[in-house]
C-alpha positions in Angstrom: 89.3 -28.7 -19.6 90.4 -31.6 -17.3 90.0 -34.1 -20.1 92.2 -32.0 -22.4 94.8 -31.8 -19.7 94.6 -35.5 -19.0 95.3 -36.4 -22.6 98.4 -34.2 -22.9 101.7 -35.8 -23.8 104.3 -35.6 -21.0 105.1 -37.2 -17.7 102.3 -38.2 -15.3 103.2 -38.5 -11.6 101.3 -39.7 -8.6 102.1 -38.1 -5.2 100.8 -36.8 -1.9 100.0 -33.2 -1.2 102.2 -31.7 1.5 101.1 -28.1 1.3 98.0 -26.2 0.0 98.6 -22.8 1.6 99.0 -20.9 -1.6 96.0 -19.9 -3.7 95.5 -22.3 -6.7 98.8 -24.0 -5.9 99.7 -27.3 -4.3 103.0 -28.8 -3.4 103.2 -32.5 -4.2 105.8 -35.0 -2.8 106.5 -37.7 -5.4 108.4 -40.8 -4.3 110.3 -43.1 -6.7 112.2 -46.3 -6.0 115.7 -46.4 -7.6 118.1 -49.3 -7.4 121.4 -48.3 -5.8 124.3 -48.9 -8.3 126.7 -50.5 -5.8 124.6 -52.0 -3.0 121.8 -53.3 -5.2 119.1 -52.3 -2.7 116.2 -50.0 -3.6 116.4 -46.5 -2.3 113.4 -44.2 -2.0 113.9 -40.8 -3.8 111.6 -37.9 -3.0 111.0 -34.8 -5.1 108.7 -31.8 -4.5 106.7 -30.6 -7.4 104.6 -27.4 -7.4 101.3 -27.9 -9.3 98.4 -25.8 -10.4 95.1 -26.5 -8.7 92.5 -24.2 -10.3 89.6 -25.1 -8.1 91.5 -25.3 -4.7 90.0 -28.8 -4.3 93.1 -30.5 -2.7 94.0 -30.7 1.0 97.1 -31.9 2.8 97.4 -35.6 2.7 95.4 -36.2 -0.5 96.8 -38.6 -3.1 96.8 -36.8 -6.5 97.8 -37.3 -10.1 99.7 -34.5 -11.8 100.8 -34.0 -15.4 103.6 -31.9 -17.0 102.3 -28.6 -18.2 103.5 -25.3 -19.6 105.3 -23.0 -17.1 102.7 -21.0 -15.2 105.1 -19.2 -12.8 108.8 -19.4 -11.8 108.4 -22.9 -10.2 105.0 -24.2 -11.4 105.3 -26.6 -14.3 102.7 -29.2 -13.3 98.9 -29.3 -13.4 96.5 -31.3 -11.3 94.6 -34.0 -13.2 92.6 -35.7 -10.5 92.4 -36.4 -6.8 92.8 -40.2 -6.4 92.3 -40.4 -2.7 91.1 -37.9 -0.2 92.8 -37.6 3.2 90.7 -38.5 6.3 
């Protein structure tokens, strides 16, 4: 199942898990750098994404890869692909 999810078309994001309190759900903070239109310096933008974690394998602080997926609930539109780095 993971390989089928990994090869789906759609956006793929990398972020850090900030919450794993819900069952089979994680909240991932994704950071992107955007150039400010007037100042020209790069600004860090953060977004929280709710992702489906079917095996409850993630913990707080893990670096994960998520992919866009069909809506699974009111807020869940992402699916966990893999854990890139475990937190210490």
